N, C-alpha and C positions, 0 to 999 in steps of 0.2 A: 418469480423465478429468475435467477441470474444466469444468463445464457452465455456459454463460452464454446468457442470453436478452436480446436487445436490443429494448426497447420504447420506441425513440427515434422521434420524430416525423419527423425528417429522413431521407429515404431515402438521400441522399448520405452522411450521417454513419454510418448504419447499415451501409451497404455497405462504406464505408472501414474501419470499425471491425471488421466482420465478417471482412474479409481479414486484418487485422492479428492478430486473436486466432486465427483458424485456423492461420496461418503459425506462431504461437507455441505451438500444441499444445492450444488450448482447443477444446472442443466446442460451437459456436454453434447453438442450437436453433431451428429454423424453426417448429416446432409443437410444442405439448405434447400428449403422449398420455395423460397421467394417471398415468404411471408414473415420470416423471422426478422425482427427489429432489435435494436439496442443489444446487439451482439458484441462481446469482447472477443476479440480474435488475437491468439497467441501465435507468434512466428519466430523463426530462428534469426540470429544476428544477421547472416548473410541475406536473408531476404528482405531486410529493411532498406537494402541499397536500391531496391525496386520502388523508386518513388512514385511511379504511375499506379503501380498495384496498391500500395498504401493509400494513395489519394482516391482511388476507386472505393476502397473499404470506407474511407471517411465520407465520401459523398452518399454512400449507402447507410451512413449513420452509425457504423461500427466504430469501435474503439479498438486500437492497434497497440498490442503490447509485445515487446521483444523479450524473449528469455535468452539470457546470455551469461557467460561467465565474466567475472569481474574485468579482467583485461580487455575483452572484447567490448564490454560496454563503454569504455573509456574511449575507443576507436570510433564510435558512432558519431557522425558530424552534425552540426547545428541544423542543417537543412533537413536531415532525417529526424532528429529529435522534435523539431517544430510540428511534425505530422503524427507523433506518437502520443499515446495516452499514458504510456509507462515503460520502464525498463525494469524486469525483475531479474535477479541473478540466482544462479544454482547454489550459492552459498547461504541463501535464506532458509531459516527453519520451515517446516511445512505450516506452522501456525503463522509465522510471519508472512509467507507467501499468500495464505488464504486471506489474511487481514488485508494485505496490500491490494490484492485482486478485488475484494469486495469494496474497497474505497475508489478503485478505478471503475468498476461497474456502476458506483453511485455518481460518477462524473468527475472525480477528482483525477489529478495527474500525479504519478508517483514515480520518482526516480531515486537511484543511489544517491547517498548523502554526498559523494564526492563528484557529483555530476548534476548540474543544473540546467534546465531548458534555455537554450541560446548561449551558453558558455560552459567552459571546463573549468572545474575548481580543484585545488589540491585536497588531497584527504585531510580531514581535520586532525589536528595534533591533540595531545592529551591537554594541552592548555588553550584549546580553541574557544571561541566565543560560545558556540553551542554546548560545549562541555561545561563551561562556567555557568550558562543559563540553567543547565540541569542541576548543578551544584547548589544553586540557590534555592531549589524547591524544598519545602519542608517534608518530612516524612509522611505526613497526612496529604499533602498536595500530590506527592508521588503515588500514594494509594489511589487517591481518586483518578489520577492519570492512567493508572493500570486499568481501572474499571472502564475508563473511557475506550482504552484499547480493545476491550472486551465487548463494546458496543452497548453498554448498559445506561439505562436512563438515570437521571438524577433521583428519582423516587426510589429505585432499586439500590443505588449507591448508598442512599441515606439509610435505607432499612439494614443493608449489609454492615455499614459502619456504626449503627446505633446512634444516629444524630438525625438532625432536621434536614429537610430538603433545602432550607435556606441557607443552612451552614454549608451544605455541599456546593450551592450556587457561589457563596463567598470564597470557598477553596478554589473553585473553578475559575473565578473571575481573576483570582490572584496569581494562579498558575498560567493562565493565558497571557497575563501582563509579564510574567517573569521570562517566559520563553519567546514572547513577541510574536504571537500569532493571533488570529481573530476570532476563530471559533473552535468547536470541539473536534471537528474533523481534521482540521489543520493541526490540532495539538496531537491527535493520533498519529498523523503522518510524521510529525516532528518526533515523537516518542519511537516510533518504528526505527528511525535512523539514528537517534541520539541516545537512547535509553534501552537497548535490547534486552537489559536484565529485567524490564517491566512486561516483557512479553509472556512471563509465566502466568498461570491462572491466578487471579487475585485471591487473597486469603479468604477462605470460607467457601469457595466454589470448587466444585469437582468436575 
């Protein structure tokens, strides 16, 4: 069970997010009893300035995520970013938010595409390298990537696409090379940032 603690100041946001997370299979903690480990803590932007508090969460084994609007996310400095497991923004769809949070719970670090840990980057333009990498993907590779975003195994993808598992592995190897990442988890993170159109449910699934 993926454990999440919401330390957000807005009661309205807490309750709405708690309902969404619970429906998606997360365990939203109301109180910590001292035995909860591997908890992902979601805080407001202003609270990420409290480095000692974030450090205490990290010592306890928690992952700390900031929920922010896009402009505030860009103002988070490098020292704060170094302690965070991710920054999620209010402009994400519910599906993208949940997928990003699952990746964070699995140990990945997830940040907006115009912000990288340790440095600030300008927002990618239409002709950016990432956009170019995405344009090089074949329709089949993009379809495989959409199934990766849904967390499906190669065997399931092969059955849905009507092909062999070996062929899926070939497509996966090619798309990893084209977008310059090392594994399927990194590919899912890349797709969340660079190909939002793939966040829709893959064809054949409801």
